[in-house]
N, C-alpha and C positions, 0 to 999 in steps of 0.2 A: 255612395254606390250609384252608378249611372243606371239609366233606364234599361239598357241592354243586359247588364248584369242582373238587375232585379227580375227581368223577364225570364232569364235563364234559371234563376232560383225558383221562380214561380212554376215554370214548366217542369223542373226536376221534382218539386214537391207534388205537383199534380200527378205526375207519372207514378211516383211512389204511392200516392193515395189510390190511384187506379189499380196498381199492382196488388196492393193490400186488399182492395175490394174483390178483385178477381180471385185471389188466393183464398179469401174468406168464403166466397161462393163455391169454389171448387172443394174446399174443405167440408162445407155444409153438404154438398152433393155426395161426397164420399161417405158421409155419416148417415145417408138416407137408405132405408130399406123399405120393402113392401111385403105384405102378407103373401106368402107363396102358396099355401093350401087354401081350401075352401073357406075355412074359418081359423081363427087364432085367438086364444085367451090371453088378454093382458092381465097380469097379476100384480098383487101388492108387493111381492118380493120375488127374488130369483129362485123359484122352485115350484114344483107341482103341488106342494102342501100349502102354498100361499093362496089366499082368497082371490077369486076371479073378479076383476073390476069391470071389464068390458069384453065383449066378444066382437072381434073385428073380422070383416069379410075380405076375400081375396082381392089383392091389389092395394089395399089401404096403405098409404105412405106413412112412414114413421121416421123420426130423427133419432139416431142413437146418441145418448148422452153419457152412458157408462157401460162397463162390461164386467161381468163376474162369472168366470167359468164358461159354461155353455149358454149363459143367459145374457141378454142385453137390456139395459134400461132405455126406454124410449119415451118420446114426447110426440103427441099428435098435434093437429093443426089448431086445436083449441087450448093447447098448453097442458093438457092432462098427461100425467106420467105414469108409467108402470113398467113391468118386466115381461119379456117374451123370450121364448126359446129361440136362440139364434138359428137353429137348424130349420125352423119353420118360416124363415124370412128369405126374401130374394131381392133381386135388383131390377125387376120389371117396373119401369117408371110410371107413376100415376100422380094425379093431382086431385085435390079436394077443393070445391068451391068455398071460398071464405067470405064472400059477399052475400047479401040477401038474395040477389038475382044477378046473373051474369049473362050478357048477350053472347050467343054463339054466332060467329060471323063466317061468311063464305071465304074470307081471306084475312091475312094478318094486318088489320088496320080498321079504323072507324069508318073509312070510306066504303068498306065492303058491306053488302046487305046482311041483315040479321036473318039467320036461318033457324034459330031456335033460342031457347033460354034454359039455363041451368040454375038450380037453386042451392042455397046454403047447405053444405054438407054432402053434396052430390059427388060421388066418386067417378073419375074419368081417367081413361088410359091416355098416357102421354104418347103422342105419335111424332111430334116434331117441335123444335123450339127455334124461334127467330127473334132476336132482340127482345122486345117487350111483349111478344105474343107466343102462345102455345097452341099447337094443333092437338086437339083432344078427340077422343072417341068414346061414345057411350057403349054400354054393354051390348045394346041391340044393333050396334054398327054405325049409328049416325055420328058424323064427325064434323068439326069446324074449328074455328079459331076463337080463343078467349084471351083478353088482356092478362098478362102474367100477374099483375098486381091484384087481381081478383081471385087468384089461386094460391094453393099451398101444396108443395110436394116437389117432385123431381121428374 
């Protein structure tokens, strides 16, 4: 096999890998929901008779892993799982800080000044996404950019 032929095979394989990654990211985003009401009970099983594991607040992002009737099984950013009523979820995008501390910057890149810090578990509204950065907004209206790798959500 000559070098040109090898290069074509490599480019085709790289393209397929990129397509698979994009499809996987799109699929994960389609399986994301957030808490639509002021609070939501995450339960052990699909029904109001099941024990409450956690109480989640408005906007909290969750990944759907299963469905059963009007209930969805979800996973949070720490990997905890439980069931929530599908009717109490929505598509308002939010992120949770998954690092100990995340710098909030004035723009999408480390060259931009730090305008604040967000801590582990902090819930932030998603306003915009660019490559590896997400513009987020706090409940009180303060906004800025955080590196996507420090966040979990959609």
